[in-house]
C-alpha positions in Angstrom: 103.7 -10.9 -19.8 104.0 -8.7 -22.8 101.3 -10.7 -24.5 99.0 -10.3 -21.6 99.7 -6.6 -21.5 99.0 -6.3 -25.3 95.8 -8.3 -24.8 94.7 -6.0 -22.1 95.3 -3.0 -24.2 93.2 -4.6 -26.9 90.3 -5.6 -24.6 89.8 -2.3 -22.7 88.6 -0.4 -25.8 86.3 -3.3 -26.7 84.7 -3.3 -23.1 84.3 0.5 -23.2 82.7 0.2 -26.7 80.4 -2.6 -25.5 79.2 -0.6 -22.5 78.5 2.4 -24.7 76.8 0.2 -27.3 74.5 -1.4 -24.7 73.6 1.9 -23.0 72.9 3.6 -26.3 69.9 1.3 -26.9 68.1 1.9 -23.6 64.8 4.0 -23.8 64.2 6.5 -21.0 62.2 5.7 -17.8 59.9 8.7 -17.2 59.5 10.1 -13.7 58.7 13.5 -12.2 57.8 15.3 -9.0 55.7 18.4 -8.3 56.4 21.3 -6.0 53.0 20.5 -4.3 50.4 17.8 -4.8 47.6 20.0 -3.4 47.6 23.4 -5.0 45.3 26.3 -4.9 43.6 27.5 -8.1 45.8 30.0 -9.9 48.9 28.9 -7.9 52.0 28.2 -10.0 53.2 24.6 -9.6 56.7 23.5 -10.9 56.9 20.0 -12.3 60.5 18.6 -12.2 61.7 16.0 -14.6 63.4 13.1 -12.8 63.6 10.7 -15.8 66.6 8.4 -16.2 68.5 7.1 -19.3 69.0 10.6 -20.7 65.8 11.6 -22.4 66.2 14.3 -25.1 62.6 15.5 -25.3 59.6 15.8 -23.1 55.9 16.1 -23.7 53.6 17.1 -20.8 49.8 16.7 -20.9 47.1 17.6 -18.4 43.5 16.2 -18.1 41.4 18.3 -17.9 43.3 20.7 -20.1 42.3 23.8 -18.1 45.8 24.9 -17.3 48.1 27.8 -18.2 51.9 27.5 -18.7 53.9 30.1 -16.8 57.2 31.9 -17.1 57.9 31.0 -20.7 57.5 27.3 -20.3 55.3 25.0 -22.4 54.3 21.4 -22.9 57.8 20.5 -24.3 59.8 22.1 -21.4 61.8 19.7 -19.3 60.6 21.4 -16.1 57.4 23.3 -16.9 55.6 25.7 -14.5 51.8 25.5 -14.6 48.8 27.2 -13.0 45.4 25.5 -12.8 42.3 27.3 -14.0 39.8 25.0 -12.5 39.2 23.2 -9.2 39.3 19.5 -9.1 41.5 16.4 -9.8 43.9 16.5 -12.7 45.9 13.7 -14.3 49.4 14.9 -15.2 51.3 12.8 -17.8 55.0 13.1 -18.8 56.2 11.3 -21.9 60.0 11.2 -22.1 61.8 10.3 -25.3 65.4 9.6 -26.5 66.7 8.0 -29.7 65.9 4.5 -28.5 62.3 4.9 -27.3 59.6 6.5 -25.3 58.1 6.0 -21.9 55.4 7.8 -20.0 54.2 8.1 -16.4 51.0 9.7 -15.0 50.2 11.1 -11.6 47.3 12.9 -9.8 47.4 16.6 -9.0 44.8 18.0 -6.7 43.6 21.6 -7.0 41.5 23.2 -4.3 39.3 26.3 -4.2 38.8 28.7 -1.3 36.1 28.0 1.2 34.1 30.8 2.8 34.4 31.4 6.5 32.4 30.7 8.6 32.1 27.2 7.0 29.4 24.6 7.6 29.5 21.3 5.8 27.0 18.6 6.7 27.5 16.5 3.5 23.7 16.4 2.8 24.1 17.9 -0.7 27.2 16.1 -1.8 29.8 14.0 0.0 32.3 15.2 -0.3 31.7 18.6 -1.9 33.1 18.9 -5.4 35.9 21.2 -4.3 37.1 19.0 -1.4 39.7 16.6 -2.8 40.0 13.1 -1.5 43.6 11.7 -1.8 43.4 8.0 -2.2 47.0 6.8 -2.3 46.3 3.1 -3.1 43.2 3.6 -5.3 41.4 1.3 -3.0 38.7 2.0 -0.3 38.6 5.6 0.8 36.2 8.3 2.2 32.7 7.7 0.8 29.1 8.8 1.5 26.7 6.7 3.6 23.4 7.2 5.4 23.4 6.4 9.1 22.0 7.7 12.3 23.7 11.1 12.8 24.8 13.1 15.9 21.2 14.5 16.1 19.6 11.1 16.2 18.2 11.2 12.7 19.2 9.4 9.5 21.6 11.6 7.6 24.4 11.4 5.0 27.9 11.4 6.4 31.4 10.5 5.2 33.0 7.2 6.4 35.9 4.9 6.0 35.0 1.2 5.6 38.0 -0.1 7.6 36.2 -3.4 8.4 36.6 -4.5 4.8 39.9 -2.7 4.1 42.8 -5.0 4.6 45.5 -2.4 4.0 47.1 -1.6 7.3 49.1 1.6 7.2 47.4 3.1 4.2 46.5 6.9 4.4 43.3 8.4 3.1 43.1 12.2 3.1 40.0 14.5 3.1 41.2 18.0 2.1 39.4 21.1 3.3 40.0 23.8 0.7 42.0 27.0 1.3 40.5 29.5 3.8 41.4 33.0 4.7 41.6 32.9 8.5 43.3 36.3 8.8 41.2 38.5 11.1 39.0 35.6 12.3 38.9 35.8 16.1 39.9 32.5 17.8 39.4 30.4 14.6 38.2 26.9 15.5 37.5 23.7 13.7 34.6 21.6 14.9 33.4 18.2 13.6 31.6 15.2 14.8 33.2 11.7 14.8 31.9 8.2 15.4 34.3 5.3 15.6 34.6 1.7 17.0 37.9 0.0 17.1 37.9 -3.8 16.4 40.4 -4.5 19.2 43.6 -3.0 20.5 45.6 -4.8 17.7 43.4 -3.5 14.9 42.7 0.1 15.6 42.7 3.2 13.3 44.3 6.6 13.7 42.9 10.0 12.7 45.0 13.2 12.6 44.8 16.6 11.1 47.5 18.5 9.1 47.7 22.1 8.1 49.4 24.2 5.4 49.8 27.9 5.5 51.5 28.2 2.1 48.7 26.8 -0.1 49.9 23.2 0.0 53.6 23.7 -0.5 54.2 22.1 2.9 52.1 20.4 5.5 52.6 19.9 9.3 50.6 18.1 11.9 48.3 20.0 14.2 47.6 19.2 17.8 44.8 16.8 16.8 46.1 13.2 16.7 43.9 10.4 18.1 44.1 6.7 17.7 42.7 3.4 19.1 40.6 3.7 22.3 41.3 7.5 22.5 39.6 7.9 19.1 36.8 5.4 19.8 33.4 6.7 20.7 31.9 3.3 21.6 33.2 0.0 23.0 35.1 -2.5 20.7 33.0 -4.0 18.0 34.0 -7.3 16.2 31.4 -7.0 13.4 31.0 -4.2 10.8 29.8 -1.2 12.9 27.7 1.9 12.2 26.3 4.5 14.7 22.7 3.8 15.7 22.1 6.6 18.2 23.2 10.2 18.8 25.2 8.9 21.8 27.5 7.0 19.4 28.9 10.4 18.2 31.4 12.8 19.9 31.9 16.5 19.0 35.6 17.4 18.5 37.3 20.8 18.3 40.7 22.1 17.2 42.0 25.6 17.9 43.3 27.0 14.6 45.0 30.1 16.1 48.5 28.7 15.4 47.7 27.9 11.8 46.3 31.2 10.5 47.1 32.5 7.1 45.3 33.8 4.0 45.7 30.3 2.5 45.2 27.8 5.3 44.5 24.3 4.1 43.5 21.5 6.4 43.4 17.8 5.7 41.9 15.0 7.9 44.0 11.9 7.5 42.9 8.4 8.5 45.4 5.6 8.9 43.9 2.2 8.2 44.6 -0.8 10.5 42.0 -3.3 9.1 39.9 -2.5 12.2 36.4 -1.0 12.1 34.5 1.8 10.5 35.0 5.6 11.1 32.4 8.3 10.4 32.8 12.1 10.1 30.0 14.7 9.9 29.2 18.4 10.5 32.5 20.1 9.8 32.4 23.7 10.9 35.1 26.4 10.9 34.7 29.9 12.3 35.2 32.0 15.4 35.2 30.1 18.6 31.7 30.0 20.1 29.9 31.2 17.0 29.6 27.8 15.4 28.0 25.8 18.1 26.1 23.0 16.4 22.9 23.6 18.4 22.9 27.2 17.3 23.6 26.1 13.7 20.6 23.8 13.9 18.5 26.5 15.5 19.1 29.1 12.8 19.0 26.5 10.1 15.7 25.3 11.4 14.3 28.8 10.7 15.4 28.8 7.1 14.1 26.9 4.1 15.8 27.3 0.7 14.5 25.7 -2.5 14.9 24.4 -5.2 18.5 23.4 -4.8 20.0 22.8 -7.4 18.2 25.4 -9.5 18.6 27.6 -12.6 19.7 30.4 -10.4 16.3 31.4 -8.8 16.0 30.3 -5.1 13.1 30.8 -2.7 14.1 31.7 0.8 11.6 31.2 3.6 12.5 32.6 7.1 10.4 32.1 10.2 10.7 34.1 13.4 14.2 35.5 13.6 14.9 38.0 16.4 17.2 40.1 14.3 17.5 41.2 10.7 19.0 38.4 8.5 22.0 39.3 6.4 22.6 37.0 3.4 26.0 37.0 1.6 26.6 35.1 -1.6 30.2 33.9 -2.1 31.9 31.9 -4.8 34.1 28.9 -4.1 37.1 31.2 -3.9 35.5 33.1 -1.0 34.8 36.2 -3.0 31.7 38.2 -2.0 29.4 38.5 -4.9 26.2 39.8 -3.4 24.9 40.9 0.0 21.3 41.7 1.0 19.3 42.1 4.2 16.0 40.4 5.0 14.1 42.3 7.7 13.3 40.5 10.9 9.9 38.9 11.1 7.9 37.6 14.0 6.1 35.5 11.6 6.8 34.3 8.0 9.0 36.0 5.5 9.6 34.8 1.9 11.9 36.3 -0.7 13.3 35.3 -4.0 17.1 35.2 -4.4 17.9 35.7 -8.1 21.3 34.5 -9.1 20.6 33.8 -12.8 23.3 36.3 -13.8 25.9 34.0 -12.2 27.7 31.2 -14.0 26.8 27.6 -13.5 28.6 26.2 -10.5 28.7 26.0 -6.7 28.1 29.0 -4.4 27.8 29.6 -0.6 25.1 31.5 1.2 26.1 32.9 4.6 23.1 33.6 6.7 23.8 35.8 9.7 21.3 36.9 12.4 22.8 38.6 15.4 25.8 36.5 16.5 24.6 33.3 14.8 25.7 32.2 11.4 24.7 29.4 9.0 26.4 28.5 5.7 24.5 26.7 3.0 25.9 25.5 -0.3 23.7 26.1 -3.4 24.2 24.8 -6.9 23.3 26.6 -10.2 22.9 24.3 -13.1 
């Protein structure tokens, strides 16, 4: 018994030493989280180190490099705080190190700008716009541009999800509408057009909309949530489907009165079920009743703007408007840069809009005549 006791006393230190010896030669496993994955430009985001195996140093990098460290942190801090100076998709990489090695992990951070309200996006210039992030969780099929018969019966570019060829049931793909200031907007409303055919009841997609009023810190579901036959605009289709007439589309609306803030972000989320294709077009946000698509088409039909893109000089042609036309120029953050009035004309009115003093980038022109508005994106290059 004594011998066994003495042997135990001898073995315990050896076991403890072996455990320490083995753990001492394990490199770290890098991991981190962000306070939000969809941030506004200039918003401070905290990145929290969650690495295991006791790293002793950290190296953070961002691509592109247009970021600013905040509150005394830097690229070697364990939990840096960062604001993003540009809109778009960033790759964030953490390299964690201890005496026994190094390991790195990279994740995507989405940074959105601010959209002007009222907003009108028909995806004819770009799909999606450069400041509308697409969150593609599995790096597989996601929202993309395609030309089909639109809700007005003509060929047009829209966004769609190729669910027919996407065997990833349960996967989410998000289309993020940038931050908007809805404070003071009377009865704010989201309108959009949708076209969808389910494959059958067993393979049917879902579309729902979430909102954030704290610039992406938290998201909650809105009252819009449709799936299967409720979402469908035509009968079941067992071959790859696309809309062929205006009747294949349905206009949707969502009252945004419960989701108002100076930093409201919306995101349309599709849930794949390896069913059939879903199409989105003509997203409009503004006061209820002021963004009727027919009125948008009517006022848009009286306006020609060219060339677009341009070097900053645009020609505006306006035909037969009943009221003076106000034109406001706004940047992607919604800031008013210029406002001018074009006098009403019973015939033809042409004026040059000179924006050559502005930086290269995207801008929004908000045309207003009486109670009708139309928003057009222009590009200076």
